[in-house]
Structures are given as structure tokens and as C-alpha cells.
C-alpha positions as a printed Julia matrix, in Angstrom:
87×3 Matrix{Float64}:
  85.85  128.33  117.08
  89.21  127.19  117.32
  91.15  124.91  115.07
  92.83  122.98  117.24
  94.97  120.52  115.02
  95.6   120.27  111.29
  97.22  117.42  109.32
  98.48  117.43  105.99
  99.13  114.39  103.75
 101.13  114.87  100.59
  99.65  113.28   97.31
 102.88  111.5    95.46
 101.43  111.43   92.21
 101.45  115.1    90.93
 100.15  114.47   87.3
  97.16  116.92   88.02
  96.32  119.86   90.3
  95.75  117.63   93.58
  98.57  118.38   95.93
  97.69  117.17   99.25
  94.78  116.01  101.55
  94.01  117.68  104.7
  92.12  117.18  107.96
  91.59  119.53  110.38
  90.05  119.28  114.37
  87.59  122.0   115.93
  87.84  122.53  119.47
  89.57  119.16  120.21
  86.56  117.41  119.5
  85.03  117.44  115.57
  87.27  116.3   112.75
  86.78  117.23  109.05
  88.63  114.91  106.62
  89.45  114.94  103.0
  89.87  118.78  102.48
  91.71  118.82   99.12
  94.36  121.16   98.41
  94.58  122.21   94.62
  97.56  124.16   92.97
  96.75  125.84   89.91
  98.96  128.68   88.16
 101.27  129.17   91.1
  98.25  129.44   93.81
  96.98  127.11   96.12
  93.32  126.87   96.96
  91.21  124.23   99.22
  87.83  122.27   98.21
  85.69  120.98  101.15
  84.67  117.13  101.09
  82.58  116.32   98.59
  80.91  113.51   97.02
  80.06  112.95   93.23
  75.79  112.95   92.38
  74.5   110.48   90.1
  74.29  113.56   87.56
  78.09  113.63   87.8
  78.09  116.88   89.94
  79.89  117.36   93.05
  78.29  118.41   96.13
  79.92  119.46   99.31
  79.44  117.12  102.15
  80.76  119.61  104.78
  80.94  123.29  104.45
  81.1   126.43  106.36
  77.9   128.58  105.84
  79.82  131.86  106.18
  83.0   133.93  104.2
  84.72  134.62  107.8
  84.64  130.98  108.57
  85.37  129.68  105.3
  88.31  132.09  104.97
  89.73  131.26  108.69
  89.82  127.54  107.54
  91.18  127.95  103.91
  93.84  130.34  105.58
  94.72  127.85  108.37
  95.16  124.65  106.37
  96.84  126.39  103.55
  99.46  127.92  105.88
  99.89  124.18  107.51
 100.46  123.26  103.88
 102.89  125.96  102.88
 104.88  124.92  106.19
 105.43  121.36  105.17
 105.99  122.13  101.47
 108.22  125.52  101.48
 109.88  124.5   104.81
């Protein structure tokens, strides 16, 4: 699996922890939208796309099933975010 494109949309309202929303393309043929980038206590992290259940909990709509893939996605998305925010 190769991440072939990453797009970052910065969030203008910064009163919370959400800093940006990202999309990434896998192998030039499959896109995942609405990856949220949060920053808290000086550390950035991502949250996969999710929906709120009727019980008020959030459940991922799409997510990696192993740590290696999760780390690869997280590292790539956060590197793209860092590139546009830190110059």
C-alpha cells in the first residue's frame, strides 16, 4: 500500500484542539476523507473518520486494522501537516 496523495485543510477557528482536516489517497485509486488532526499539549495526533452513535459515542467509519498501517498513515499525514504549518 502506498499513500499517493495527502491534502490538508487548516481549520481557521482555533478555540479547541482541532487544527486541520486531511484526506489521503491510497495507490492512486482510493480516498479516505475527514481525518482530523488535533494538537494538545504541544503534540499532534490524528483521528480517523467517525460518526456519532445514538448513545453519544464516536465509532470509526474507516480505520487501519494493524499498528504498522496506523503508524504509516499517522506519520505521513502529520508530516504533511507539519510541512504546511511549520514551513
